[in-house]
C-alpha positions in Angstrom: 82.4 5.4 32.7 85.7 5.7 31.7 85.9 7.9 28.9 90.0 8.0 27.9 89.0 5.0 25.4 86.4 7.2 23.5 89.0 10.0 22.6 90.1 8.2 19.9 86.9 7.8 17.8 86.1 11.7 18.2 85.0 12.5 14.7 83.5 8.8 13.9 79.8 7.8 13.5 78.3 5.9 16.5 75.3 4.7 17.8 74.9 4.8 21.8 72.3 2.8 23.7 70.8 4.3 27.0 69.8 2.7 29.8 66.1 4.4 29.7 66.1 4.8 26.1 64.8 2.3 23.1 66.2 3.8 20.2 69.3 5.3 21.1 71.6 7.9 20.1 72.8 8.0 16.3 75.3 10.4 15.1 79.4 11.8 15.1 81.1 12.0 18.5 82.4 15.6 19.1 83.8 15.7 22.6 84.6 13.7 25.4 85.1 15.2 29.0 85.1 13.9 32.0 81.8 11.9 32.1 80.1 13.6 29.2 80.3 12.5 25.6 79.0 15.2 23.2 77.1 13.4 19.8 76.1 15.5 17.0 72.7 14.0 15.3 70.9 14.9 12.1 69.3 18.2 13.4 70.8 18.5 17.2 73.9 18.2 19.4 73.6 16.1 22.4 75.6 15.8 25.5 74.8 12.3 27.1 76.1 11.4 30.9 78.5 8.5 31.0 76.3 7.0 33.5 73.2 6.7 31.2 75.1 4.9 28.5 74.6 1.1 28.4 76.6 0.2 25.0 78.5 2.3 21.8 78.9 1.0 18.8 81.3 2.3 16.6 81.1 2.6 12.5 84.1 1.2 10.6 
C-alpha cells in the first residue's frame, strides 16, 4: 500500500476498514512509515499493517 498520500493526513480523525475486521478502526493518524500506520484510538494506540487495509475514510 502506498503511504505517501496518507502523510498529509497525520493528526486527522479517520476510520480504517480492515479485510479481517467488521467494525474497523476509528482514531487519529499519528504516523505513517513504510507499510505501517500508527492510529490512536480512545484508549489505545494501534499499529496497522498497510496490506490489511481495505479502505480509509478521513473525517473533514
